[in-house]
mmCIF file as Biopython writes it, N, C-alpha, C and O atoms, coordinates in Angstrom:
data_model
#
loop_
_atom_site.group_PDB
_atom_site.id
_atom_site.type_symbol
_atom_site.label_atom_id
_atom_site.label_alt_id
_atom_site.label_comp_id
_atom_site.label_asym_id
_atom_site.label_entity_id
_atom_site.label_seq_id
_atom_site.pdbx_PDB_ins_code
_atom_site.Cartn_x
_atom_site.Cartn_y
_atom_site.Cartn_z
_atom_site.occupancy
_atom_site.B_iso_or_equiv
_atom_site.auth_seq_id
_atom_site.auth_asym_id
_atom_site.pdbx_PDB_model_num
ATOM 1   N N  . UNK A ? 1  ? 15.502  -27.874 13.915  1.0 0.0 1  A 1 
ATOM 2   C CA . UNK A ? 1  ? 15.476  -26.468 13.586  1.0 0.0 1  A 1 
ATOM 3   C C  . UNK A ? 1  ? 15.701  -26.330 12.077  1.0 0.0 1  A 1 
ATOM 4   O O  . UNK A ? 1  ? 16.576  -26.990 11.516  1.0 0.0 1  A 1 
ATOM 5   N N  . UNK A ? 2  ? 14.914  -25.475 11.424  1.0 0.0 2  A 1 
ATOM 6   C CA . UNK A ? 2  ? 15.063  -25.295 9.988   1.0 0.0 2  A 1 
ATOM 7   C C  . UNK A ? 2  ? 15.826  -24.011 9.693   1.0 0.0 2  A 1 
ATOM 8   O O  . UNK A ? 2  ? 15.831  -23.062 10.477  1.0 0.0 2  A 1 
ATOM 9   N N  . UNK A ? 3  ? 16.455  -24.022 8.556   1.0 0.0 3  A 1 
ATOM 10  C CA . UNK A ? 3  ? 17.205  -22.853 8.129   1.0 0.0 3  A 1 
ATOM 11  C C  . UNK A ? 3  ? 16.368  -22.072 7.127   1.0 0.0 3  A 1 
ATOM 12  O O  . UNK A ? 3  ? 15.844  -22.637 6.166   1.0 0.0 3  A 1 
ATOM 13  N N  . UNK A ? 4  ? 16.247  -20.791 7.355   1.0 0.0 4  A 1 
ATOM 14  C CA . UNK A ? 4  ? 15.518  -19.927 6.430   1.0 0.0 4  A 1 
ATOM 15  C C  . UNK A ? 4  ? 16.521  -19.350 5.443   1.0 0.0 4  A 1 
ATOM 16  O O  . UNK A ? 4  ? 17.560  -18.821 5.838   1.0 0.0 4  A 1 
ATOM 17  N N  . UNK A ? 5  ? 16.203  -19.453 4.151   1.0 0.0 5  A 1 
ATOM 18  C CA . UNK A ? 5  ? 17.106  -18.941 3.132   1.0 0.0 5  A 1 
ATOM 19  C C  . UNK A ? 5  ? 17.118  -17.428 3.087   1.0 0.0 5  A 1 
ATOM 20  O O  . UNK A ? 5  ? 16.207  -16.763 3.581   1.0 0.0 5  A 1 
ATOM 21  N N  . UNK A ? 6  ? 18.163  -16.901 2.487   1.0 0.0 6  A 1 
ATOM 22  C CA . UNK A ? 6  ? 18.284  -15.449 2.359   1.0 0.0 6  A 1 
ATOM 23  C C  . UNK A ? 6  ? 17.135  -14.867 1.547   1.0 0.0 6  A 1 
ATOM 24  O O  . UNK A ? 6  ? 16.679  -13.757 1.821   1.0 0.0 6  A 1 
ATOM 25  N N  . UNK A ? 7  ? 16.666  -15.613 0.550   1.0 0.0 7  A 1 
ATOM 26  C CA . UNK A ? 7  ? 15.547  -15.145 -0.267  1.0 0.0 7  A 1 
ATOM 27  C C  . UNK A ? 7  ? 14.286  -14.972 0.555   1.0 0.0 7  A 1 
ATOM 28  O O  . UNK A ? 7  ? 13.559  -13.994 0.386   1.0 0.0 7  A 1 
ATOM 29  N N  . UNK A ? 8  ? 14.022  -15.917 1.446   1.0 0.0 8  A 1 
ATOM 30  C CA . UNK A ? 8  ? 12.826  -15.836 2.290   1.0 0.0 8  A 1 
ATOM 31  C C  . UNK A ? 8  ? 12.925  -14.673 3.270   1.0 0.0 8  A 1 
ATOM 32  O O  . UNK A ? 8  ? 11.935  -13.997 3.551   1.0 0.0 8  A 1 
ATOM 33  N N  . UNK A ? 9  ? 14.119  -14.451 3.783   1.0 0.0 9  A 1 
ATOM 34  C CA . UNK A ? 9  ? 14.304  -13.330 4.709   1.0 0.0 9  A 1 
ATOM 35  C C  . UNK A ? 9  ? 14.087  -12.017 3.967   1.0 0.0 9  A 1 
ATOM 36  O O  . UNK A ? 9  ? 13.397  -11.127 4.464   1.0 0.0 9  A 1 
ATOM 37  N N  . UNK A ? 10 ? 14.676  -11.896 2.781   1.0 0.0 10 A 1 
ATOM 38  C CA . UNK A ? 10 ? 14.525  -10.682 1.986   1.0 0.0 10 A 1 
ATOM 39  C C  . UNK A ? 10 ? 13.058  -10.442 1.653   1.0 0.0 10 A 1 
ATOM 40  O O  . UNK A ? 10 ? 12.596  -9.303  1.729   1.0 0.0 10 A 1 
ATOM 41  N N  . UNK A ? 11 ? 12.318  -11.476 1.289   1.0 0.0 11 A 1 
ATOM 42  C CA . UNK A ? 11 ? 10.894  -11.318 0.979   1.0 0.0 11 A 1 
ATOM 43  C C  . UNK A ? 11 ? 10.130  -10.821 2.196   1.0 0.0 11 A 1 
ATOM 44  O O  . UNK A ? 11 ? 9.246   -9.973  2.070   1.0 0.0 11 A 1 
ATOM 45  N N  . UNK A ? 12 ? 10.458  -11.337 3.367   1.0 0.0 12 A 1 
ATOM 46  C CA . UNK A ? 12 ? 9.797   -10.894 4.584   1.0 0.0 12 A 1 
ATOM 47  C C  . UNK A ? 12 ? 10.101  -9.440  4.907   1.0 0.0 12 A 1 
ATOM 48  O O  . UNK A ? 12 ? 9.210   -8.683  5.293   1.0 0.0 12 A 1 
ATOM 49  N N  . UNK A ? 13 ? 11.351  -9.054  4.749   1.0 0.0 13 A 1 
ATOM 50  C CA . UNK A ? 13 ? 11.736  -7.658  5.000   1.0 0.0 13 A 1 
ATOM 51  C C  . UNK A ? 13 ? 11.058  -6.742  3.993   1.0 0.0 13 A 1 
ATOM 52  O O  . UNK A ? 13 ? 10.549  -5.681  4.354   1.0 0.0 13 A 1 
ATOM 53  N N  . UNK A ? 14 ? 11.054  -7.150  2.740   1.0 0.0 14 A 1 
ATOM 54  C CA . UNK A ? 14 ? 10.415  -6.344  1.691   1.0 0.0 14 A 1 
ATOM 55  C C  . UNK A ? 14 ? 8.916   -6.186  1.967   1.0 0.0 14 A 1 
ATOM 56  O O  . UNK A ? 14 ? 8.381   -5.083  1.857   1.0 0.0 14 A 1 
ATOM 57  N N  . UNK A ? 15 ? 8.241   -7.278  2.322   1.0 0.0 15 A 1 
ATOM 58  C CA . UNK A ? 15 ? 6.817   -7.216  2.633   1.0 0.0 15 A 1 
ATOM 59  C C  . UNK A ? 15 ? 6.578   -6.248  3.798   1.0 0.0 15 A 1 
ATOM 60  O O  . UNK A ? 15 ? 5.681   -5.407  3.738   1.0 0.0 15 A 1 
ATOM 61  N N  . UNK A ? 16 ? 7.377   -6.370  4.845   1.0 0.0 16 A 1 
ATOM 62  C CA . UNK A ? 16 ? 7.207   -5.523  6.022   1.0 0.0 16 A 1 
ATOM 63  C C  . UNK A ? 16 ? 7.375   -4.045  5.676   1.0 0.0 16 A 1 
ATOM 64  O O  . UNK A ? 16 ? 6.573   -3.212  6.096   1.0 0.0 16 A 1 
ATOM 65  N N  . UNK A ? 17 ? 8.408   -3.722  4.918   1.0 0.0 17 A 1 
ATOM 66  C CA . UNK A ? 17 ? 8.649   -2.326  4.560   1.0 0.0 17 A 1 
ATOM 67  C C  . UNK A ? 17 ? 7.549   -1.776  3.656   1.0 0.0 17 A 1 
ATOM 68  O O  . UNK A ? 17 ? 7.149   -0.621  3.802   1.0 0.0 17 A 1 
ATOM 69  N N  . UNK A ? 18 ? 7.059   -2.592  2.727   1.0 0.0 18 A 1 
ATOM 70  C CA . UNK A ? 18 ? 5.952   -2.139  1.858   1.0 0.0 18 A 1 
ATOM 71  C C  . UNK A ? 18 ? 4.687   -1.878  2.665   1.0 0.0 18 A 1 
ATOM 72  O O  . UNK A ? 18 ? 3.970   -0.914  2.397   1.0 0.0 18 A 1 
ATOM 73  N N  . UNK A ? 19 ? 4.411   -2.720  3.642   1.0 0.0 19 A 1 
ATOM 74  C CA . UNK A ? 19 ? 3.240   -2.506  4.494   1.0 0.0 19 A 1 
ATOM 75  C C  . UNK A ? 19 ? 3.433   -1.283  5.387   1.0 0.0 19 A 1 
ATOM 76  O O  . UNK A ? 19 ? 2.507   -0.494  5.575   1.0 0.0 19 A 1 
ATOM 77  N N  . UNK A ? 20 ? 4.618   -1.131  5.927   1.0 0.0 20 A 1 
ATOM 78  C CA . UNK A ? 20 ? 4.919   -0.019  6.832   1.0 0.0 20 A 1 
ATOM 79  C C  . UNK A ? 20 ? 4.796   1.329   6.125   1.0 0.0 20 A 1 
ATOM 80  O O  . UNK A ? 20 ? 4.275   2.286   6.698   1.0 0.0 20 A 1 
ATOM 81  N N  . UNK A ? 21 ? 5.270   1.407   4.893   1.0 0.0 21 A 1 
ATOM 82  C CA . UNK A ? 21 ? 5.261   2.671   4.161   1.0 0.0 21 A 1 
ATOM 83  C C  . UNK A ? 21 ? 3.963   2.917   3.393   1.0 0.0 21 A 1 
ATOM 84  O O  . UNK A ? 21 ? 3.733   4.030   2.920   1.0 0.0 21 A 1 
ATOM 85  N N  . UNK A ? 22 ? 3.113   1.899   3.262   1.0 0.0 22 A 1 
ATOM 86  C CA . UNK A ? 22 ? 1.858   2.066   2.536   1.0 0.0 22 A 1 
ATOM 87  C C  . UNK A ? 22 ? 1.976   1.807   1.046   1.0 0.0 22 A 1 
ATOM 88  O O  . UNK A ? 22 ? 1.020   2.023   0.301   1.0 0.0 22 A 1 
ATOM 89  N N  . UNK A ? 23 ? 3.129   1.349   0.608   1.0 0.0 23 A 1 
ATOM 90  C CA . UNK A ? 23 ? 3.345   1.124   -0.817  1.0 0.0 23 A 1 
ATOM 91  C C  . UNK A ? 23 ? 2.405   0.064   -1.383  1.0 0.0 23 A 1 
ATOM 92  O O  . UNK A ? 23 ? 2.018   0.154   -2.548  1.0 0.0 23 A 1 
ATOM 93  N N  . UNK A ? 24 ? 2.035   -0.921  -0.601  1.0 0.0 24 A 1 
ATOM 94  C CA . UNK A ? 24 ? 1.191   -2.006  -1.096  1.0 0.0 24 A 1 
ATOM 95  C C  . UNK A ? 24 ? -0.287  -1.631  -1.155  1.0 0.0 24 A 1 
ATOM 96  O O  . UNK A ? 24 ? -1.094  -2.412  -1.660  1.0 0.0 24 A 1 
ATOM 97  N N  . UNK A ? 25 ? -0.655  -0.470  -0.657  1.0 0.0 25 A 1 
ATOM 98  C CA . UNK A ? 25 ? -2.062  -0.065  -0.665  1.0 0.0 25 A 1 
ATOM 99  C C  . UNK A ? 25 ? -2.615  0.093   -2.077  1.0 0.0 25 A 1 
ATOM 100 O O  . UNK A ? 25 ? -3.787  -0.199  -2.314  1.0 0.0 25 A 1 
ATOM 101 N N  . UNK A ? 26 ? -1.796  0.547   -3.012  1.0 0.0 26 A 1 
ATOM 102 C CA . UNK A ? 26 ? -2.285  0.727   -4.378  1.0 0.0 26 A 1 
ATOM 103 C C  . UNK A ? 26 ? -2.664  -0.601  -5.011  1.0 0.0 26 A 1 
ATOM 104 O O  . UNK A ? 26 ? -3.682  -0.683  -5.699  1.0 0.0 26 A 1 
ATOM 105 N N  . UNK A ? 27 ? -1.867  -1.646  -4.793  1.0 0.0 27 A 1 
ATOM 106 C CA . UNK A ? 27 ? -2.207  -2.958  -5.333  1.0 0.0 27 A 1 
ATOM 107 C C  . UNK A ? 27 ? -3.523  -3.474  -4.749  1.0 0.0 27 A 1 
ATOM 108 O O  . UNK A ? 27 ? -4.343  -4.048  -5.466  1.0 0.0 27 A 1 
ATOM 109 N N  . UNK A ? 28 ? -3.719  -3.268  -3.443  1.0 0.0 28 A 1 
ATOM 110 C CA . UNK A ? 28 ? -4.987  -3.671  -2.824  1.0 0.0 28 A 1 
ATOM 111 C C  . UNK A ? 28 ? -6.153  -2.862  -3.383  1.0 0.0 28 A 1 
ATOM 112 O O  . UNK A ? 28 ? -7.241  -3.397  -3.597  1.0 0.0 28 A 1 
ATOM 113 N N  . UNK A ? 29 ? -5.923  -1.577  -3.618  1.0 0.0 29 A 1 
ATOM 114 C CA . UNK A ? 29 ? -6.951  -0.727  -4.216  1.0 0.0 29 A 1 
ATOM 115 C C  . UNK A ? 29 ? -7.334  -1.245  -5.604  1.0 0.0 29 A 1 
ATOM 116 O O  . UNK A ? 29 ? -8.519  -1.338  -5.926  1.0 0.0 29 A 1 
ATOM 117 N N  . UNK A ? 30 ? -6.337  -1.583  -6.426  1.0 0.0 30 A 1 
ATOM 118 C CA . UNK A ? 30 ? -6.630  -2.085  -7.772  1.0 0.0 30 A 1 
ATOM 119 C C  . UNK A ? 30 ? -7.455  -3.365  -7.727  1.0 0.0 30 A 1 
ATOM 120 O O  . UNK A ? 30 ? -8.392  -3.522  -8.510  1.0 0.0 30 A 1 
ATOM 121 N N  . UNK A ? 31 ? -7.120  -4.280  -6.822  1.0 0.0 31 A 1 
ATOM 122 C CA . UNK A ? 31 ? -7.895  -5.518  -6.689  1.0 0.0 31 A 1 
ATOM 123 C C  . UNK A ? 31 ? -9.330  -5.228  -6.285  1.0 0.0 31 A 1 
ATOM 124 O O  . UNK A ? 31 ? -10.270 -5.763  -6.873  1.0 0.0 31 A 1 
ATOM 125 N N  . UNK A ? 32 ? -9.495  -4.378  -5.279  1.0 0.0 32 A 1 
ATOM 126 C CA . UNK A ? 32 ? -10.839 -4.050  -4.808  1.0 0.0 32 A 1 
ATOM 127 C C  . UNK A ? 32 ? -11.629 -3.315  -5.886  1.0 0.0 32 A 1 
ATOM 128 O O  . UNK A ? 32 ? -12.814 -3.588  -6.076  1.0 0.0 32 A 1 
ATOM 129 N N  . UNK A ? 33 ? -10.991 -2.391  -6.587  1.0 0.0 33 A 1 
ATOM 130 C CA . UNK A ? 33 ? -11.670 -1.635  -7.640  1.0 0.0 33 A 1 
ATOM 131 C C  . UNK A ? 33 ? -12.146 -2.564  -8.754  1.0 0.0 33 A 1 
ATOM 132 O O  . UNK A ? 33 ? -13.262 -2.418  -9.253  1.0 0.0 33 A 1 
ATOM 133 N N  . UNK A ? 34 ? -11.307 -3.513  -9.139  1.0 0.0 34 A 1 
ATOM 134 C CA . UNK A ? 34 ? -11.686 -4.452  -10.199 1.0 0.0 34 A 1 
ATOM 135 C C  . UNK A ? 34 ? -12.901 -5.287  -9.795  1.0 0.0 34 A 1 
ATOM 136 O O  . UNK A ? 34 ? -13.741 -5.605  -10.636 1.0 0.0 34 A 1 
ATOM 137 N N  . UNK A ? 35 ? -12.998 -5.643  -8.510  1.0 0.0 35 A 1 
ATOM 138 C CA . UNK A ? 35 ? -14.126 -6.443  -8.039  1.0 0.0 35 A 1 
ATOM 139 C C  . UNK A ? 35 ? -15.388 -5.622  -7.851  1.0 0.0 35 A 1 
ATOM 140 O O  . UNK A ? 35 ? -16.481 -6.094  -8.164  1.0 0.0 35 A 1 
ATOM 141 N N  . UNK A ? 36 ? -15.262 -4.417  -7.352  1.0 0.0 36 A 1 
ATOM 142 C CA . UNK A ? 36 ? -16.443 -3.608  -7.019  1.0 0.0 36 A 1 
ATOM 143 C C  . UNK A ? 36 ? -16.907 -2.701  -8.148  1.0 0.0 36 A 1 
ATOM 144 O O  . UNK A ? 36 ? -18.077 -2.320  -8.186  1.0 0.0 36 A 1 
ATOM 145 N N  . UNK A ? 37 ? -16.016 -2.348  -9.069  1.0 0.0 37 A 1 
ATOM 146 C CA . UNK A ? 37 ? -16.357 -1.421  -10.149 1.0 0.0 37 A 1 
ATOM 147 C C  . UNK A ? 37 ? -15.837 -1.927  -11.493 1.0 0.0 37 A 1 
ATOM 148 O O  . UNK A ? 37 ? -15.054 -1.241  -12.149 1.0 0.0 37 A 1 
ATOM 149 N N  . UNK A ? 38 ? -16.260 -3.110  -11.906 1.0 0.0 38 A 1 
ATOM 150 C CA . UNK A ? 38 ? -15.760 -3.628  -13.188 1.0 0.0 38 A 1 
ATOM 151 C C  . UNK A ? 38 ? -16.185 -2.712  -14.339 1.0 0.0 38 A 1 
ATOM 152 O O  . UNK A ? 38 ? -17.294 -2.178  -14.349 1.0 0.0 38 A 1 
ATOM 153 N N  . UNK A ? 39 ? -15.294 -2.545  -15.292 1.0 0.0 39 A 1 
ATOM 154 C CA . UNK A ? 39 ? -15.618 -1.731  -16.457 1.0 0.0 39 A 1 
ATOM 155 C C  . UNK A ? 39 ? -15.289 -0.257  -16.298 1.0 0.0 39 A 1 
ATOM 156 O O  . UNK A ? 39 ? -15.411 0.500   -17.261 1.0 0.0 39 A 1 
ATOM 157 N N  . UNK A ? 40 ? -14.875 0.174   -15.110 1.0 0.0 40 A 1 
ATOM 158 C CA . UNK A ? 40 ? -14.491 1.574   -14.920 1.0 0.0 40 A 1 
ATOM 159 C C  . UNK A ? 40 ? -12.991 1.643   -14.672 1.0 0.0 40 A 1 
ATOM 160 O O  . UNK A ? 40 ? -12.389 0.734   -14.101 1.0 0.0 40 A 1 
ATOM 161 N N  . UNK A ? 41 ? -12.417 2.736   -15.113 1.0 0.0 41 A 1 
ATOM 162 C CA . UNK A ? 41 ? -10.964 2.888   -14.964 1.0 0.0 41 A 1 
ATOM 163 C C  . UNK A ? 41 ? -10.606 3.249   -13.520 1.0 0.0 41 A 1 
ATOM 164 O O  . UNK A ? 41 ? -11.253 4.108   -12.921 1.0 0.0 41 A 1 
ATOM 165 N N  . UNK A ? 42 ? -9.594  2.608   -12.964 1.0 0.0 42 A 1 
ATOM 166 C CA . UNK A ? 42 ? -9.148  2.968   -11.611 1.0 0.0 42 A 1 
ATOM 167 C C  . UNK A ? 42 ? -8.343  4.264   -11.651 1.0 0.0 42 A 1 
ATOM 168 O O  . UNK A ? 42 ? -7.940  4.728   -12.717 1.0 0.0 42 A 1 
ATOM 169 N N  . UNK A ? 43 ? -8.119  4.831   -10.485 1.0 0.0 43 A 1 
ATOM 170 C CA . UNK A ? 43 ? -7.262  6.000   -10.389 1.0 0.0 43 A 1 
ATOM 171 C C  . UNK A ? 43 ? -5.842  5.635   -10.793 1.0 0.0 43 A 1 
ATOM 172 O O  . UNK A ? 43 ? -5.414  4.493   -10.624 1.0 0.0 43 A 1 
ATOM 173 N N  . UNK A ? 44 ? -5.127  6.597   -11.320 1.0 0.0 44 A 1 
ATOM 174 C CA . UNK A ? 44 ? -3.710  6.360   -11.594 1.0 0.0 44 A 1 
ATOM 175 C C  . UNK A ? 44 ? -2.982  6.271   -10.259 1.0 0.0 44 A 1 
ATOM 176 O O  . UNK A ? 44 ? -3.502  6.692   -9.226  1.0 0.0 44 A 1 
ATOM 177 N N  . UNK A ? 45 ? -1.795  5.730   -10.294 1.0 0.0 45 A 1 
ATOM 178 C CA . UNK A ? 45 ? -0.999  5.630   -9.061  1.0 0.0 45 A 1 
ATOM 179 C C  . UNK A ? 45 ? -0.793  7.017   -8.450  1.0 0.0 45 A 1 
ATOM 180 O O  . UNK A ? 45 ? -0.887  7.192   -7.235  1.0 0.0 45 A 1 
ATOM 181 N N  . UNK A ? 46 ? -0.516  7.982   -9.295  1.0 0.0 46 A 1 
ATOM 182 C CA . UNK A ? 46 ? -0.278  9.349   -8.830  1.0 0.0 46 A 1 
ATOM 183 C C  . UNK A ? 46 ? -1.520  9.926   -8.147  1.0 0.0 46 A 1 
ATOM 184 O O  . UNK A ? 46 ? -1.423  10.494  -7.059  1.0 0.0 46 A 1 
ATOM 185 N N  . UNK A ? 47 ? -2.681  9.782   -8.780  1.0 0.0 47 A 1 
ATOM 186 C CA . UNK A ? 47 ? -3.921  10.308  -8.192  1.0 0.0 47 A 1 
ATOM 187 C C  . UNK A ? 47 ? -4.277  9.569   -6.895  1.0 0.0 47 A 1 
ATOM 188 O O  . UNK A ? 47 ? -4.730  10.183  -5.929  1.0 0.0 47 A 1 
ATOM 189 N N  . UNK A ? 48 ? -4.071  8.268   -6.885  1.0 0.0 48 A 1 
ATOM 190 C CA . UNK A ? 48 ? -4.330  7.487   -5.680  1.0 0.0 48 A 1 
ATOM 191 C C  . UNK A ? 48 ? -3.474  7.988   -4.521  1.0 0.0 48 A 1 
ATOM 192 O O  . UNK A ? 48 ? -3.976  8.216   -3.421  1.0 0.0 48 A 1 
ATOM 193 N N  . UNK A ? 49 ? -2.176  8.156   -4.776  1.0 0.0 49 A 1 
ATOM 194 C CA . UNK A ? 49 ? -1.269  8.624   -3.729  1.0 0.0 49 A 1 
ATOM 195 C C  . UNK A ? 49 ? -1.619  10.039  -3.287  1.0 0.0 49 A 1 
ATOM 196 O O  . UNK A ? 49 ? -1.559  10.344  -2.096  1.0 0.0 49 A 1 
ATOM 197 N N  . UNK A ? 50 ? -1.985  10.905  -4.225  1.0 0.0 50 A 1 
ATOM 198 C CA . UNK A ? 50 ? -2.371  12.272  -3.877  1.0 0.0 50 A 1 
ATOM 199 C C  . UNK A ? 50 ? -3.572  12.264  -2.931  1.0 0.0 50 A 1 
ATOM 200 O O  . UNK A ? 50 ? -3.577  12.969  -1.922  1.0 0.0 50 A 1 
ATOM 201 N N  . UNK A ? 51 ? -4.577  11.474  -3.257  1.0 0.0 51 A 1 
ATOM 202 C CA . UNK A ? 51 ? -5.773  11.389  -2.392  1.0 0.0 51 A 1 
ATOM 203 C C  . UNK A ? 51 ? -5.452  10.769  -1.041  1.0 0.0 51 A 1 
ATOM 204 O O  . UNK A ? 51 ? -5.988  11.191  -0.017  1.0 0.0 51 A 1 
ATOM 205 N N  . UNK A ? 52 ? -4.582  9.773   -1.037  1.0 0.0 52 A 1 
ATOM 206 C CA . UNK A ? 52 ? -4.195  9.124   0.220   1.0 0.0 52 A 1 
ATOM 207 C C  . UNK A ? 52 ? -3.463  10.107  1.129   1.0 0.0 52 A 1 
ATOM 208 O O  . UNK A ? 52 ? -3.734  10.164  2.328   1.0 0.0 52 A 1 
ATOM 209 N N  . UNK A ? 53 ? -2.549  10.869  0.570   1.0 0.0 53 A 1 
ATOM 210 C CA . UNK A ? 53 ? -1.799  11.847  1.358   1.0 0.0 53 A 1 
ATOM 211 C C  . UNK A ? 53 ? -2.707  12.976  1.830   1.0 0.0 53 A 1 
ATOM 212 O O  . UNK A ? 53 ? -2.601  13.413  2.976   1.0 0.0 53 A 1 
ATOM 213 N N  . UNK A ? 54 ? -3.597  13.454  0.963   1.0 0.0 54 A 1 
ATOM 214 C CA . UNK A ? 54 ? -4.532  14.506  1.360   1.0 0.0 54 A 1 
ATOM 215 C C  . UNK A ? 54 ? -5.423  14.057  2.507   1.0 0.0 54 A 1 
ATOM 216 O O  . UNK A ? 54 ? -5.704  14.834  3.419   1.0 0.0 54 A 1 
ATOM 217 N N  . UNK A ? 55 ? -5.869  12.801  2.463   1.0 0.0 55 A 1 
ATOM 218 C CA . UNK A ? 55 ? -6.720  12.282  3.541   1.0 0.0 55 A 1 
ATOM 219 C C  . UNK A ? 55 ? -5.940  12.197  4.851   1.0 0.0 55 A 1 
ATOM 220 O O  . UNK A ? 55 ? -6.486  12.492  5.914   1.0 0.0 55 A 1 
ATOM 221 N N  . UNK A ? 56 ? -4.671  11.799  4.788   1.0 0.0 56 A 1 
ATOM 222 C CA . UNK A ? 56 ? -3.848  11.743  5.997   1.0 0.0 56 A 1 
ATOM 223 C C  . UNK A ? 56 ? -3.600  13.142  6.548   1.0 0.0 56 A 1 
ATOM 224 O O  . UNK A ? 56 ? -3.583  13.330  7.765   1.0 0.0 56 A 1 
ATOM 225 N N  . UNK A ? 57 ? -3.406  14.126  5.669   1.0 0.0 57 A 1 
ATOM 226 C CA . UNK A ? 57 ? -3.166  15.500  6.114   1.0 0.0 57 A 1 
ATOM 227 C C  . UNK A ? 57 ? -4.412  16.119  6.737   1.0 0.0 57 A 1 
ATOM 228 O O  . UNK A ? 57 ? -4.308  16.973  7.617   1.0 0.0 57 A 1 
ATOM 229 N N  . UNK A ? 58 ? -5.581  15.696  6.289   1.0 0.0 58 A 1 
ATOM 230 C CA . UNK A ? 58 ? -6.831  16.254  6.817   1.0 0.0 58 A 1 
ATOM 231 C C  . UNK A ? 58 ? -7.080  15.800  8.253   1.0 0.0 58 A 1 
ATOM 232 O O  . UNK A ? 58 ? -7.711  16.517  9.029   1.0 0.0 58 A 1 
ATOM 233 N N  . UNK A ? 59 ? -6.587  14.612  8.609   1.0 0.0 59 A 1 
ATOM 234 C CA . UNK A ? 59 ? -6.751  14.093  9.970   1.0 0.0 59 A 1 
ATOM 235 C C  . UNK A ? 59 ? -5.393  13.662  10.500  1.0 0.0 59 A 1 
ATOM 236 O O  . UNK A ? 59 ? -5.071  12.475  10.459  1.0 0.0 59 A 1 
ATOM 237 N N  . UNK A ? 60 ? -4.593  14.589  10.994  1.0 0.0 60 A 1 
ATOM 238 C CA . UNK A ? 60 ? -3.216  14.267  11.375  1.0 0.0 60 A 1 
ATOM 239 C C  . UNK A ? 60 ? -3.086  13.353  12.592  1.0 0.0 60 A 1 
ATOM 240 O O  . UNK A ? 60 ? -2.048  12.708  12.743  1.0 0.0 60 A 1 
ATOM 241 N N  . UNK A ? 61 ? -4.073  13.269  13.451  1.0 0.0 61 A 1 
ATOM 242 C CA . UNK A ? 61 ? -3.966  12.388  14.611  1.0 0.0 61 A 1 
ATOM 243 C C  . UNK A ? 61 ? -2.842  12.821  15.523  1.0 0.0 61 A 1 
ATOM 244 O O  . UNK A ? 61 ? -2.814  13.966  15.975  1.0 0.0 61 A 1 
ATOM 245 N N  . UNK A ? 62 ? -1.915  11.920  15.800  1.0 0.0 62 A 1 
ATOM 246 C CA . UNK A ? 62 ? -0.840  12.212  16.736  1.0 0.0 62 A 1 
ATOM 247 C C  . UNK A ? 62 ? 0.434   12.704  16.057  1.0 0.0 62 A 1 
ATOM 248 O O  . UNK A ? 62 ? 1.467   12.849  16.711  1.0 0.0 62 A 1 
ATOM 249 N N  . UNK A ? 63 ? 0.371   12.961  14.759  1.0 0.0 63 A 1 
ATOM 250 C CA . UNK A ? 63 ? 1.558   13.471  14.072  1.0 0.0 63 A 1 
ATOM 251 C C  . UNK A ? 63 ? 1.868   14.883  14.530  1.0 0.0 63 A 1 
ATOM 252 O O  . UNK A ? 63 ? 0.955   15.653  14.830  1.0 0.0 63 A 1 
ATOM 253 N N  . UNK A ? 64 ? 3.121   15.226  14.586  1.0 0.0 64 A 1 
ATOM 254 C CA . UNK A ? 64 ? 3.502   16.551  15.067  1.0 0.0 64 A 1 
ATOM 255 C C  . UNK A ? 64 ? 3.484   17.602  13.952  1.0 0.0 64 A 1 
ATOM 256 O O  . UNK A ? 64 ? 3.338   18.789  14.247  1.0 0.0 64 A 1 
ATOM 257 N N  . UNK A ? 65 ? 3.627   17.205  12.678  1.0 0.0 65 A 1 
ATOM 258 C CA . UNK A ? 65 ? 3.700   18.187  11.601  1.0 0.0 65 A 1 
ATOM 259 C C  . UNK A ? 65 ? 2.801   17.807  10.431  1.0 0.0 65 A 1 
ATOM 260 O O  . UNK A ? 65 ? 2.743   18.530  9.436   1.0 0.0 65 A 1 
#
């Protein structure tokens, strides 16, 4: 049996929370934008989040509010 260090556990928890909250989506957007649209400026973090939230509000799905 191997022992997992506290650093590895913290990294796993941090990764999970970033994925759960959507925080890592901006980094993925920047990577994709650089590959698909080289030479053009990406959205700012603020504009990206605004559009992401607006899109979620337009299709609430099973959310109650």
